Phi, psi and omega in degrees: 000320178295320180302331180295334185250359187295318179296317178296319180295319178297320177297317176301312180298321178298314178297318179298314179299318179298321178296318178299317179295322182294325184260011180302133178303142179250142180089188182229034179286109181252016183300322178296321178295318181297315180298314181296314182295319177298319178295314183287329178300324180286327188264334189290127182283355185295332182299320177295319179296312181297321180298322178291329182273321190235357185095156186298316182298312180295321179298315178298320178297314179299315182295313186276331185255353181233307184283314185234070188286344181272339185287000000 
């Protein structure tokens, strides 16, 4: 039964991949990411949770260097 639809699925995946390539962002303007990360760093409650689990210094490192790296 799966074999009946495999060719159509492969065609779909090919078209999807082509669309992704066509709409791939051009350039390296990361200003939107920076704005979003700065905004989320202030609002995200995970820093308090991480501080309780790993200590304040490690929590800040995780938030700034892993979760919101553009901020």
